C-alpha positions in Angstrom: -45.5 -164.5 -75.5 -46.4 -160.9 -74.7 -49.2 -160.9 -72.1 -49.6 -157.3 -71.3 -48.2 -153.8 -71.8 -49.8 -151.8 -69.0 -47.9 -148.6 -69.9 -45.1 -147.3 -72.0 -41.9 -148.7 -70.6 -43.2 -152.0 -69.4 -43.8 -155.4 -71.1 -45.1 -158.5 -69.4 -44.2 -161.8 -71.1 -44.8 -165.5 -70.4 -42.8 -168.5 -71.6 -43.1 -172.0 -70.4 -42.8 -171.9 -66.6 -41.9 -168.2 -66.3 -43.6 -164.8 -66.3 -41.3 -161.9 -66.6 -41.5 -158.1 -66.8 -39.0 -156.4 -69.1 -38.4 -152.7 -68.4 -38.1 -150.7 -71.6 -37.3 -147.6 -69.4 -35.5 -147.6 -66.1 -37.4 -148.7 -63.0 -36.4 -148.7 -59.4 -37.1 -152.1 -57.8 -37.7 -153.2 -54.3 -38.0 -157.0 -53.8 -37.5 -160.0 -51.6 -35.2 -161.6 -54.1 -32.4 -163.5 -52.3 -29.8 -162.5 -54.8 -30.8 -159.1 -56.0 -33.2 -158.1 -53.2 -33.7 -154.8 -51.4 -33.9 -151.5 -53.2 -32.1 -151.6 -56.6 -31.6 -149.2 -59.5 -29.9 -151.8 -61.8 -32.7 -154.2 -62.6 -33.9 -154.7 -66.2 -36.1 -157.8 -65.7 -38.3 -159.0 -62.9 -39.5 -162.6 -63.1 -41.6 -165.2 -61.3 -40.7 -168.8 -62.0 -42.3 -172.1 -61.3 -39.5 -174.3 -59.9 -41.5 -177.5 -59.2 -44.9 -179.0 -58.8 -46.7 -178.1 -55.6 -46.7 -181.6 -54.0 -44.0 -184.2 -53.6 -41.5 -182.7 -56.1 -38.3 -181.6 -54.4 -35.9 -182.3 -57.2 -32.2 -181.3 -57.7 -33.0 -177.9 -59.3 -35.4 -177.0 -56.5 -32.7 -177.7 -53.9 -30.3 -175.5 -55.9 -32.8 -172.7 -55.7 -32.6 -172.9 -52.0 -28.8 -173.7 -51.6 -27.4 -171.7 -54.5 -29.9 -169.0 -55.5 -27.3 -167.1 -57.6 -26.5 -170.2 -59.6 -30.1 -171.1 -60.0 -30.8 -167.6 -61.3 -28.1 -168.0 -63.9 -29.5 -171.4 -65.0 -33.0 -169.9 -65.4 -31.8 -166.8 -67.2 -29.6 -168.8 -69.6 -32.6 -170.9 -70.5 -34.8 -167.9 -71.4 -32.0 -165.6 -72.6 -32.4 -163.1 -69.8 -29.5 -161.0 -68.3 -28.9 -162.8 -65.0 -27.0 -160.0 -63.3 -29.8 -157.6 -64.0 -32.7 -159.8 -62.9 -34.6 -159.9 -59.6 -36.5 -163.1 -59.0 -39.4 -164.7 -57.3 -40.0 -168.4 -57.0 -43.0 -170.6 -56.5 -44.7 -174.0 -57.2 -47.7 -172.2 -58.7 -48.6 -172.7 -62.3 -47.7 -169.6 -64.4 -50.8 -170.2 -66.5 -52.7 -169.2 -63.4 -50.9 -165.8 -63.1 -53.4 -163.0 -62.9 -52.9 -159.4 -64.0 -55.0 -156.5 -62.7 -54.6 -152.8 -63.6 -56.2 -149.8 -62.0 -55.8 -146.2 -63.1 -56.6 -142.7 -61.9 -55.9 -139.9 -64.3 -52.4 -140.6 -65.7 -51.4 -142.8 -62.7 -51.3 -146.5 -63.6 -50.8 -149.4 -61.2 -50.6 -153.1 -62.3 -50.5 -156.1 -60.0 -49.4 -159.5 -61.1 -50.0 -162.4 -58.8 -49.6 -166.1 -58.5 -50.9 -168.0 -55.5 -51.6 -171.2 -53.7 -52.6 -171.5 -50.0 -54.1 -175.0 -49.6 -51.2 -176.4 -47.4 -49.1 -173.5 -46.3 -51.5 -170.8 -45.3 -50.6 -169.4 -41.9 -51.4 -166.6 -39.4 -48.7 -164.2 -38.5 -47.1 -165.4 -35.2 -47.9 -169.1 -35.8 -45.3 -171.5 -34.4 -42.3 -171.6 -36.8 -40.7 -174.8 -38.2 -37.1 -173.6 -38.6 -34.4 -171.5 -36.9 -31.8 -169.9 -39.1 -28.2 -170.2 -37.8 -24.8 -169.5 -39.2 -24.8 -173.1 -40.5 -28.2 -172.9 -42.2 -31.8 -173.7 -41.2 -32.5 -176.1 -38.4 -35.8 -177.7 -37.6 -37.3 -176.4 -34.3 -38.3 -179.2 -32.0 -40.5 -180.7 -30.9 -43.9 -180.3 -32.5 -43.8 -177.6 -35.2 -45.6 -178.5 -38.3 -43.4 -178.6 -41.4 -44.5 -176.2 -44.2 -46.5 -177.6 -47.0 -46.9 -176.2 -50.5 -48.3 -172.8 -51.0 -47.0 -169.3 -51.9 -48.5 -166.0 -52.9 -46.1 -164.0 -55.1 -47.0 -160.4 -56.0 -45.4 -158.0 -58.5 -46.5 -154.4 -58.5 -45.7 -152.0 -61.3 -46.2 -148.2 -61.1 -45.8 -145.8 -64.0 -44.4 -143.0 -61.8 -41.3 -142.7 -59.6 -41.5 -143.0 -55.8 -39.3 -141.9 -53.0 -37.6 -144.8 -51.2 -40.0 -144.6 -48.2 -43.0 -144.8 -50.5 -41.6 -147.9 -52.1 -41.6 -149.6 -48.7 -45.1 -148.3 -48.0 -46.2 -150.1 -51.2 -45.2 -153.4 -49.6 -47.3 -152.5 -46.5 -50.4 -151.6 -48.5 -50.1 -154.6 -50.8 -49.7 -156.9 -47.8 -52.9 -155.5 -46.3 -54.6 -156.1 -49.6 -53.5 -159.7 -49.7 -54.6 -160.3 -46.2 -58.0 -158.7 -46.9 -58.4 -161.1 -49.8 -57.6 -164.1 -47.6 -60.0 -162.8 -44.9 -62.8 -162.5 -47.4 -62.2 -166.1 -48.6 -62.1 -167.4 -45.0 -58.7 -169.1 -45.5 -57.7 -171.1 -42.5 -54.2 -171.3 -41.1 -52.7 -174.8 -41.4 -50.6 -174.2 -38.3 -53.0 -172.8 -35.7 -56.7 -172.3 -35.0 -56.6 -168.8 -36.6 -57.5 -167.4 -39.9 -54.6 -167.1 -42.4 -52.9 -163.8 -43.1 -50.6 -165.1 -45.8 -48.3 -168.1 -46.3 -44.8 -168.8 -44.9 -43.1 -168.3 -48.3 -44.8 -165.2 -49.8 -42.7 -162.9 -51.9 -43.1 -159.5 -53.4 -41.5 -157.1 -55.8 -42.3 -153.4 -56.5 -41.2 -151.6 -59.6 -41.6 -147.8 -60.1 -40.8 -146.2 -63.5 -38.0 -143.6 -63.3 -39.7 -141.0 -65.5 -39.1 -137.3 -65.3 -42.1 -136.8 -63.0 -41.7 -135.6 -59.4 -41.5 -138.8 -57.2 -44.7 -139.7 -55.3 -44.3 -139.7 -51.6 -47.2 -141.7 -50.3 -48.6 -145.2 -51.0 -50.9 -145.4 -47.9 -54.6 -145.8 -47.8 -55.3 -142.0 -47.9 -53.4 -141.5 -51.1 -54.9 -142.5 -54.5 -51.8 -144.6 -55.2 -52.5 -146.7 -52.2 -56.1 -147.2 -53.2 -55.0 -148.4 -56.7 -52.4 -150.7 -55.1 -55.0 -152.1 -52.7 -57.6 -152.7 -55.4 -55.3 -154.3 -58.0 -53.5 -156.6 -55.5 -56.8 -157.6 -53.8 -58.4 -158.6 -57.1 -55.3 -160.3 -58.5 -54.8 -162.4 -55.4 -58.4 -163.6 -55.4 -58.3 -164.4 -59.1 -55.0 -166.3 -58.8 -56.3 -168.4 -55.9 -59.5 -169.2 -57.9 -57.4 -170.6 -60.7 -54.7 -172.4 -58.7 -56.8 -173.8 -55.8 -60.4 -173.4 -57.1 -60.8 -171.1 -54.0 -63.8 -168.9 -54.5 -66.4 -167.2 -52.3 -69.1 -169.6 -53.4 -66.8 -172.6 -52.8 -66.2 -171.4 -49.2 -70.0 -171.6 -48.4 -69.3 -174.8 -46.4 -69.7 -175.7 -42.7 -66.7 -178.0 -43.0 -64.5 -175.3 -44.4 -65.2 -173.0 -41.5 -64.5 -175.7 -38.9 -61.5 -177.1 -40.6 -59.0 -174.8 -38.7 -60.1 -176.6 -35.6 -58.7 -179.9 -36.9 -61.9 -181.3 -38.5 -61.8 -182.7 -42.1 -64.7 -183.9 -44.2 -64.7 -187.5 -42.9 -64.0 -186.4 -39.3 -67.0 -184.1 -39.5 -69.3 -186.9 -40.7 -68.0 -189.2 -37.9 -68.5 -186.5 -35.3 -72.1 -185.8 -36.3 -73.0 -189.5 -36.7 -71.9 -190.2 -33.1 -75.1 -188.6 -31.9 -77.4 -190.3 -34.5 -78.9 -193.8 -34.6 -77.7 -196.1 -37.4 -80.5 -195.2 -39.9 -80.1 -191.5 -39.3 -76.3 -191.7 -39.6 -76.6 -193.5 -43.0 -79.0 -190.9 -44.2 -76.7 -188.1 -43.2 -73.7 -189.6 -44.8 -75.5 -190.0 -48.1 -76.7 -186.4 -48.0 -73.8 -184.8 -46.3 -72.7 -182.3 -48.9 -76.2 -180.7 -49.2 -76.4 -180.4 -45.5 -73.0 -178.9 -44.7 -73.3 -176.5 -47.7 -76.8 -175.3 -46.9 -76.4 -171.5 -46.7 -78.5 -171.1 -43.6 -76.6 -173.8 -41.8 -73.2 -172.4 -43.0 -74.3 -169.0 -41.6 -75.0 -170.5 -38.2 -71.7 -172.4 -38.2 -69.7 -169.4 -39.3 -71.3 -167.3 -36.5 -70.3 -170.0 -33.9 -66.7 -170.1 -35.3 -66.5 -166.3 -35.2 -67.7 -166.2 -31.6 -64.9 -168.6 -30.8 -62.5 -166.0 -32.2 -64.1 -163.3 -30.1 -63.5 -165.4 -26.9 -60.0 -166.2 -28.0 -59.2 -162.5 -28.6 -60.7 -161.5 -25.2 -63.5 -159.4 -26.7 -66.2 -161.6 -25.0 -65.7 -162.6 -21.4 -65.1 -166.2 -20.6 -67.9 -166.2 -18.0 -70.5 -165.9 -20.8 -69.1 -168.7 -22.9 -71.6 -171.4 -22.1 -74.6 -169.1 -22.5 -73.4 -167.6 -25.8 -72.0 -170.7 -27.5 -75.1 -172.7 -26.4 -77.4 -170.2 -28.0 -75.6 -170.1 -31.3 -75.2 -173.9 -31.4 -79.0 -174.0 -31.0 -79.1 -171.7 -34.1 -77.2 -174.4 -36.0 -79.6 -177.1 -34.9 -82.6 -175.0 -35.9 -81.0 -174.3 -39.3 -80.5 -178.0 -40.0 -84.1 -179.0 -39.1 -85.8 -175.8 -40.2 -87.9 -175.6 -37.1 -87.1 -172.4 -35.1 -89.8 -173.1 -32.5 -87.3 -175.6 -31.1 -84.8 -172.9 -30.3 -85.4 -172.8 -26.5 -85.1 -176.6 -25.9 -82.2 -176.8 -28.2 -80.4 -173.9 -26.4 -81.1 -175.5 -23.0 -79.7 -178.9 -24.1 -76.6 -177.5 -25.9 -75.7 -174.8 -23.3 -74.9 -177.6 -20.8 -72.1 -178.9 -23.1 -71.0 -175.5 -24.6 -68.3 -174.6 -22.1 -65.3 -176.0 -24.0 -62.6 -173.4 -24.6 -60.5 -174.9 -27.5 -61.2 -175.2 -31.1 -61.7 -179.0 -31.1 -64.4 -178.6 -28.5 -66.1 -175.9 -30.5 -66.0 -178.2 -33.6 -67.5 -181.0 -31.5 -70.3 -178.7 -30.3 -71.1 -177.6 -33.9 -71.3 -181.3 -35.0 -73.5 -182.2 -32.0 -75.8 -179.3 -32.9 -76.0 -180.5 -36.5 -76.9 -184.0 -35.3 -79.5 -182.7 -32.9 -81.2 -180.7 -35.7 -80.9 -183.6 -38.2 -82.4 -186.1 -35.7 -85.7 -184.2 -35.6 -85.8 -183.0 -39.2 -87.7 -186.0 -40.6 
């Protein structure tokens, strides 16, 4: 099925579990493909293929994709009548029906981004502890406590209707990566491997294709060049749209106190339990029955988000540790006031919470937020 024809020389098709771009005119391709990766001039088809379901589905073909990527490429290409030796590939567990295409133009310059994405179990922050070490014999798990990767990959294809010099092709990757990370930042996506915000996943892949027309090659794809702007806008939008479809991850959906505290090890049930520790039996039952409305209240979410962001500021060294109790206590009091709706209580709340606001790790910050919510809820009614 023909999905899109962004410009003369490019067709984007979808069949079953594959989305592929067929080049009607020659393109130069730069990709992370394990078989035909790097900078290539001999690629006719670029495809993204769903190899398995996201959770609990490591079957024989999936293992072949890891252990014999060339053989796996032949198998997929034979199935869809594609020229294996002239294909560059991306692989994922994301549904191809959730692929999103975004095109931006300026004058006769056209940039199209095609993205699939999932981040629920594999989002990570650059520099997080790794799970594997690659050796001459293959990949070995790194002891003793590295979390093993879960499902989640953001795959990005970028198509440009003009030729680029090789350095600009690499710069496209840089600009597109910034766009992806900006999208994750705006969605407040948590790392699953640390207390930081995610910058991507551990298995993200990318491919860039530039049409080899008779035009003079473009030399810049950075933020100051119009090409860079079009790349940034198209990738940013395509990533957000793909995550909305694959994970139901939207800005409105992220208006949640639980979601902001989750990177500190707190899930929904854990948050309820932590709040209820500071309530009497009747109050705890009332909170549990009304938890969603409380933890998704926009004013409360704003206060929780502020506390979480201040924890980042302390972690990054922007705020001095000597001010931690004073600062975190004041913003925890803001949470309590937001929950009860009575800002006249700010001073006594701040006094009470500042005494327990000196914890430096994420778990202690999450506990402080829950205690503040309990304090506010205990006087709400």
